[in-house]
GUFIRO-423155 format. One record per residue (C-alpha): residue in one letter; x, y, z. Coordinates in steps of 0.001 Angstrom, whole numbers, padded with zeros to 6 digits, always signed. Each point is the difference from the previous one (the first is absolute). Layout:
N
AXYZ
...
This chain:
350
M-037937-002616-018523
D+000988-000085+003653
K+003510-000969+000923
S+001578-000675+003333
R+002948+002124+001081
R+002326-003007-000230
S-000967-000803-003613
F+000278+003646-000985
L+003561+000214+001350
A+000896-003267-001746
D-001255+001330-003350
L+001905+003223+000574
A+003225-001888+000677
C-000405-002022-003210
A-000577+003164-001997
G+003133+001560+001484
A+002045-003082-000860
S-001197+000081-003618
V+000943+003677-000327
A+003417-000630+001535
G+000586-002847-002415
S-000313+002249-003052
A+003299+001909+000097
L+000144+003530-001363
P+002838+001048-002315
A+002978+001500+001830
A+000771+003677-000479
A+003083+001983+000979
A-000512+002610+002710
E+000456+003635-000866
K+003460+001243+000932
R-000165+002764+002563
H+002522+002672+000867
A+000674+001894+003199
P-000890+003726-000008
D+002887+002404-000507
D-000395+001391+003524
A-000529-003370+001737
V+001923-000575+003213
G+001897-003095+001062
M+002840-001239+002184
L+003522-000755-001219
Y+001896-002642+001950
D+003711-000527-000790
T+001152-003467+001065
T+003658+000978-000497
L-000224+002596+002782
C-002251-001737+002537
I+001835-001327+003098
G-003054-001591+001597
C-000327+002430+002906
K-003829-000132-000279
T-000342+003632+000971
C-002567+000328-002791
V-002086-002722+001663
V+000057+001906+003296
A-000879+003271-001767
C-002922-001717-001746
H-001324-001260+003337
E+000177+003489+001471
A-001548+001756-003019
N-002931-002429-000140
D-000428-000411+003773
L+000367-003777-000253
P+000272-002156+003139
P+003357-001686+000677
D+000499-003442-001498
N+001617-001856+002897
R-001565-003378-000667
H+003405-001489-000909
D+001941+001872+002696
P-001950+001126+003093
L+002571+002698+000805
H+000484+001553-003433
D-002040+001220-002959
M+001440-002474-002494
P-002368-000879-002866
Q+001149-002976-002045
A-002294+000554-003001
L-002879+002118-001222
N-002971-000423+002305
D-002920+001850+001529
R+002418+002206+001983
T+002659+000621-002636
K-000405+001785-003341
N+003591-000353-001221
I+002864-002301+000866
I+003710-000376-000759
K+001041-003640-000420
L+003437-001578-000367
Y+000591-002437-002847
E+003174-002108-000028
G+001466-002396-002503
E+003440-001345-001019
G+001973+002375+002192
E-001937+003096-001035
Y-002905+001804+001606
S-002384+002807-000794
Y-002666+001976+001815
M-003381+000269-001707
K-002915+002262+000829
Q-003523-001404-000194
Q-003108+002195-000056
C-002939+000844-002238
M+001182+000500-003602
H-002815+002461-000854
C-000405-001709-003345
I-001051+001911-003098
D-002820-002516-000489
P-000591-001296+003550
G-001578-003398+000437
C-001454+001022+003374
V-001844+002943-001584
N-001411-002198-002755
A-001103-002661+002497
C-001666+002389+002462
M-003731-000118-000736
I-001023+003089+001957
G+002892+002374-000730
A+001807-000081+003348
F+003300-000241-001896
K+000717+002864-002395
K+002864+000954-002270
R+000418+003726+000594
E+000868+002388-002809
Y+003377+000657+001655
G+000927-003689-000056
I-000772-001247+003517
V-002273-002997+000602
T-002159+000868+003013
W-002458-001935+002159
D-003225+001483+001401
P-001024-001649+003306
D-003482+001514-000221
R-000739-001951-003196
C+001773-003278+000744
V-002237-002973+000863
G+002851-002381+000866
C-000394-002392-002943
R+003834-000150-000368
Y-000141-000500-003773
C+002851+002510-000144
Q+002239-002479+001802
V-000742-002660-002588
A+000469+002400-002930
C+003325+001521+001109
P+002895-001856-001700
Y+002431+001237+002670
N-002077-001121+003012
I+000015+003520+001463
P-003366+000774+001698
K-000225-001446+003497
F-003180-000465+002007
Q-000335+000663+003728
W-001397-003256+001321
D+000384+000744+003711
T-002300+003022+000324
G-003734+000527+000015
F+000299+002846-002525
P+002602-001307-002447
K+001776+002008-002658
L+002096-000832-003042
V+003589+001112+000466
K+002175+001037-002939
C+002391+002793-000902
E-001745+003110-001317
L+003196+002071-000436
C-001049+002183+002941
N-002986+001262-001966
H-001535+001270+003245
I+002991+002311+000528
I+000067+001329-003560
H-003244+001939+000386
D+000446+001104+003612
P+003566-000270+001361
D-001022+001475+003381
T-002851-002318+000986
G+000619-002937-002343
T-003626-000108-001116
L-001521-000152-003457
P-002410+002680-001223
W-002791-002577-000066
D+000517-000695+003706
R-000104+003709+000804
M-003221+000405-002016
I-001705-002732+002003
A+001356+001410+003283
A-001508+003372-000934
G-003396-001630-000573
Y+000156+000009-003809
L-001278-003463-000954
Y+000840-000356-003658
S-000655-002485-002765
S+002777+001488-002170
A+002876+002295+000925
G+003215+001399-001461
E+002799+002419+000846
N+002462+002249-001853
I+002924+001577+001853
A+002933+002165-001071
W+002886+001996+001445
G+001962+003043-001006
Y-002205+001680-002600
P-000125+003820+000055
D-003746+000415-000663
P-003251-001961-000581
Q+000291+000264-003785
A+003356-001771+000060
V-001343-002714+002309
V-002979-000773-002234
G+002290+000046-003041
G+002246-002589+001633
W-002942-002188+000979
M-001524+000160-003472
A+003352-001044-001501
S+000055-003136+002172
P-002353-002790-001252
S-000917-001287+003462
H-000669+003458+001489
R-001873+001065-003125
A-002214-003097+000286
N-001061+001074+003503
I-000867+003516-001155
L-002024-001125-003031
S-001678-003007+001623
T-003787-000028-000232
T-000226-002281+003045
Y+000747+002646+002611
R-002648+002468+001135
E+001839+002126+002578
L+003357+001772+000130
G+002119+001384+002821
V+003107+002161-000510
G+002761+000635+002522
Y+003038+002296+000080
V+002694+000586+002612
S+003300+001887+000026
Q+002767-001201+002306
P+003486+001220-000982
G+002666-002681-000100
D-002334-002795+001096
Q+000675-002410-002888
P+003486+000439-001494
N+000057-003370-001758
V-002872-000497-002396
R+000258-001415-003490
R-001497+001895-002925
S-001352-002027-002892
S+001435+000206-003500
V-002996+002029-001189
G+000454+002597+002720
G-002838-001272+002160
G+000288-000385+003746
S+000528-003510+001272
C-001161-001518+003272
V+003097-002204+000205
P+002956+001024+002213
D+003366-000057-001774
I+003445+000859+001383
F+000912+001621-003318
G-002731+002626+000121
E+000120+003745-000437
G-000776+002059+003040
P-000882+001347+002342
F-003628+000216-001103
T-002363+002312+001846
R-003434-000589-001529
Y-002149-003118+000234
W-003162-000636-002000
T-002618-002731+000228
Q-003255-000984-001672
N-002337-002606+001443
F-002812-001490-002048
G-002897-002056+001276
K-003410-001495-000501
R-001941-000728+003153
N-001217-003485+000783
T-003789-000414-000114
V-000141-003769-000464
F-001412-000695+003459
P-003108+002249-000236
V-000602-001177-003574
V-000054-003693+000972
I-002145+000538+003090
L-002439+002326-001731
G-000529-002294-002972
G-000294-003168+002072
L+002709-002508+000802
D-001450-002702-002274
S-001061+002166-002948
I+002174+000807-003008
I-002701+002283-001442
G-000154+001761+003367
A+003744+000658-000072
V-000264+001562-003472
V-002961+002193+000943
A+001574+000992+003335
G+003263+000887-001765
I-001854+002392-002306
I-001895+001520+002932
M+003135+000497+002082
G+001847+001504-002950
L-002774+002547-000572
I-000120+000811+003723
Q+003745+000614+000122
Q-000050+002201-003098
F-002905+002021+001422
A+001711+000397+003366
A+003374+000991-001413
G-001353+002299-002718
Y-002981+001628+001710
L+000323-000235+003779
D+003736+000532+000210
G+000095+002435-002916
N-003003+002224+000791
W-000398-000309+003760
G+003664+000134+000940
L-000044-003426+001603
N+002868-002466-000161
G+000011-003809-000174
T-003744-000551-000455
A+000732-002399-002867
D+001520-002364+002582
V-002683+000340+002656
L-003228+000240-002011
P+000096-003565-001472
Y+000111-001448+003522
I-002834+002254+001186
I-002159-001103-002946
L+000974-003619+000721
L-001121+000229+003638
V-003330+001608-000932
I-000801-002677-002603
L+001010-002839+002329
L-002548+001239+002538
F-002734-000913-002488
K+001790-002713-002011
P+002323-001848+002421
H+001081-002474-002698
G+000793+002655-002599
L-001935+001069-003061
F+000050-003394-001714
G+001180-002323+002772
T-002042-003025+001059
H-001146-000580+003559
E+001502-003460+000167
I+003139-001108-001831
E+000083-003735-000694
R+003458-001535+000151
V+000753-003130-001993
């Protein structure tokens, strides 16, 4: 039976209304707990004098533009906005006053993470809620889901971002450049689909480092993950470079600065894990409009990468052929099949 598009959408709306009308039984959400080594920020309202030095420091650390929309001569934000990640506000009442700090709460069960459909918001194993600009599509569901009205959207730019406090997560992993390991991977030409990092300070030898990582659930998960396919290890010795680094309760190195650390430490260790991104050649090779083509192309590309990494790199002394060979094969096939293996010549849009 043929149906017009209008009648089909009308039937679909009625079906959705009937499903919505049959309420499901309510169930209590599982109670979650913060990890033992999670980080956070303690704000003491009894000590704050409202100097807003923390607001200035946040602007400098995150390279935020000045918020002089309320005062053309001064950087004076009045509330959280697309240029301000934290704010100190004065509350008065009945002869008394108090300064309150407002920023992202980094909830144990964040509403923004649950609402984000494509995983741009993530709750990290060390407690911080982060936002990935490379994944975000600008749907702003996070703004609706946040009970504290924290995420702010940049409406006045052609390439908008969501602005929220990330507890200086970019500084935690690289205090010198303020970049995350994922950014450095991309800058080095490593286009990944999955990536992870373990870092540690102050251990005397590799055995002690691995022992500390294996005793930490989050670091152990990186080491034992079956998702990653490649591993890089780094080591550097710089006497007295990091005198203030916290050590975890299990003896493992922590990537979180702490003024109560033991030091100076002289040895620094890092592991980087990754799985390279081959989504683009898979989709093109299979055909943009073919699900079967994507499955077949994924198998082909996987076999090509395994052959290149295990045989060409291993026996011929080459390096990186697993990254290059899929694109070479893709170009050769497209010369004979411009629409991919299973793609159609004309795609009808309805």
